[in-house]
N, C-alpha and C positions, 0 to 999 in steps of 0.2 A: 504494500500500500504506500501511497504518498499523499500528503495533505494538500488540498487545493480548494480554496474558497469555501470554508466551513464544511468540508466533506472529505472523506477518503476517496481517492481515485485508484484504480488498478494500474500498476506499472506494467509496461510491456513484458510478457512472460511466455516462456515455452513450456510451462507446466501443463500436464495432461488435464483436459477437461475445463480449461479456462480460455476464453477468447475475449476480445475487446467488446463483444456483445454480451458477455456474462458467463455464467456457469452452464456447461453443457451436460448432456446425459452421460458423458464419459468421465466426469469428475470422479476421482477415487472415492469409494465408499467402504474402505477398510477401516477397522477400528484404530483409534477411538473416534466415534462419531456421535457420542452422547447416548444415553438410554432412550431418549425420545427418537433420535435418528435410527438407532438399532431396531426399535419397534416398527418403524415405518419400513425399513429395509426387509425385515422379516416378513411383514405382511405382503410386500411385493413378491417375495419368493413363493409364499403360499398361494397367492392369487395366480401367478404364472403356472405353478405346478398343477393347480386345480384345473385351469383351462386346458392344459395338455392332457391330463388324465381323463377328463370327462367331456372333451370336445366342446367346452363352454367358452363362448367368445368373451375375452376380457381386454380391457385397455387400462393402462396405468398413466394417469396424468399427474405429474409432479408440479403442483401449482406454487407460484410465488405467494406473496402476502396478499390475500384477498381483502378488499376494503370497500365499504360503502355505507350509506345511511341505514340506520337500524341495526348495525352490527353491535354485538356485545363488546363492551370496551374493557379489556383487562391488560395488565402490563405485559403478560406473557403471550397473549394472543389478542388480535384485534388492536394492535398498537396504534394505528392511525386514528381509529375511533376513540380509544382511551386518551390519547394525547390531546386531540381537539376538544373533546368533551371536558377533560380536566382543565384545559386552558380557559375555556369559556366559563367554567364554574369557579375559576380561581383556586383550584386545588393545587398544592405544591407538587412539583414534579422533580425527577432526579435523572441526571445523566450518570449511568453506571458503567464503569470500566473505561478503558482507552483514555486514561487521565481525566475522566470526567468532562470531556469536551463536547459530547454529542455528535461526533463526526462519523459514527457508524451509519452505514447506508443500507436501505432495503428498497426493493421495487414494489409497486402497488398495482393490483389488477382488479377491475370491477367484476363481480360475479356474473353479470349479464354477458360479459365478453366470453364466458365459457360456453354459453348456450349453443352457438353455431357448431363448435367442434364436438360437443356432446351429442348433438342431434345427428351429425354425420356418423359418429362412431356407433350409435344405436342403429341407424338405418343401413349402415354398410359394415357389418361385423366381420366380413371376410376380406376387407381391404388388405393388400399386401404391403403394409407399411410397419414401421417399428411399433412394438407394443408399449414401450416406455418412452414418454415424451415430456419435455418441460413446457409449461405454460405459465408465462409471467409477464409482468409489465415491461421488463427490459430497461435498458439504459435511459430512454426518454421518460420513463415513468418512475425513475428512482429518485430518492431524496434522503438526506441525512436527518437525524433528529434535530440538529441545530438549524438546518434549513426549514424544517417543519415548524420549529419554535418561532423563527423569524416570520413565517407565513401567518402563524396564529397571532403573533403580536400585532401585525398589521390589521388583522381582522377583529381581534378582541381586546387589544391593549396588553399591557405588560402583565407578567405573572412570575411567581417565584420558581426558579429552577436551581436545585442543589447539585453541586458537582461532587461525585463520589469516585474514589479511585479503587473501590472494591473490584476484585478480579473474579470474573465468572469463567471457569476453565473452558467451557464449550461455547462461549459466545463468539460471534464472528464479526469482524469489522465491516464486512462488505458481502452482501448476498444479492445478486442480480441474476435473473434467469435469462439464459440464451434460448430463445424459442425457435431457432432456425429450423430444427427438425420438424416441428409442428407446422411451420409456415410452408415447408416443402411438401410434407405428407398430406396436409389437410387444407392447404391454401388459407391458413388462419393467421390473423394478426389482431393485436389489441386495437379496439376502437375508442375506448374511453380514456382520455388523457388525465394526467395527475391533477391538473387544476380542476377538472370537472369532478373528480373523485373527492378532493378536499372540500370543494364548494358544497357538494351534496351532503357530506358529513356535517359541515359547519351549519348549513341550513337546518338540518335535523336537530343539531345541538341547540340551536336558538329556539326551535319549536318544542323541544322536550327538555325543560330545564333540569329535571331530576333523573335523567337517563341513567347515570352511573349508579344511583341508588337502586333503580329497578333491576339492573343487571348484575 
């Protein structure tokens, strides 16, 4: 990684499974990948084995961070919803790890952008294309926590953000999905840009003042 304008950027690399468009399906999944990651990888193996044993059509879509209005907002999942709702409600937030800078990056994808590829996968179960694909927002829909805070501050005003140097062993500074395989196999691409996603969540936050309490 290298630091550039409030976010980590990927340095040019020859590492397997990394491109300038993001993380590909060939990114190594050998241990350690976290207990959470191991459970996902194990489920993929079971799904593929089941499909082979019983002739059952299966597809595995490795999605990036899904985000949109009405999503449950928690610190470990639904981070975009959690951050925007917390900002609007003036709840204190915290940058954890990476020197407490908020420079870690994730990409966002709206769930409705999944519908076209899911529909095709259901209707064309025998397509001769890879069974495991990445589906994510990509570089253009990526944002750091610091950049997200800047966006929220412009929308809602200032809020307290604590810097913590706590280290979480399996946290990653940069996760952006390279969806080139999906684009080639299914003629798929993201339709909803990051600004539309953030605006939709913010509008929902303004209309649902106690959303975090409910969820």
